[in-house]
Phi, psi and omega in degrees: 000131176281147184237167170289163182288101173230151183272139178201178179273117180290131181297330186270302184270351178061032178246155174280112182215165173299133183275127181257336185208140173237121183282175184300339178256024172071020174278137184255141181227140174283170183298319180298314182287324179300322180294339183252009178296147177294133180253133179304145182304317181299323179293317179296319179297313181296320178299316178298313181298319180293328180282342184256013177296124188287335181231144179242161177304131180100346179292139175272130184223156170264127185248136181229130174290132182057019180073006186236307185278116182292120175271326179145194180247136181206194184239137175291121182260333184203147175241134183224143173248016183272130179300329180294340178249022174073015182250164172219168177300328180277323180236082180291158176252159186229124176273120184244130173266116182280122181257328178240093184288141178280336178207155187303326183276001180299146181292152175286328184204144181198156173273132180233157173262166182306317183295343181265000184236149172222138177294145180245134174271130181271032180283000000 
């Protein structure tokens, strides 16, 4: 839990400093020591995966069914790591709203994987 700036004894460096974090068992840490606390491996992995998502909501993309048939150009509306939406933490899925259809029967909206999308420059 993050705290307001109050002075206390830091659990790590044993100095009286403003307390930045109190852990679940009430140990207090200053800002310098809090930045260097060991982070669980699962947390580090998830942080890495979230930082490496190739497309974000609002990105303009070219979408292709099966990575081959051009559906058109659209905007990423949602990013999901949920299996029900065809995504996983390693391979997230992207819901794209097609605004410029390549052919009349192209979907208005569909879930795509990274390999089916390319960023578009609006130049």
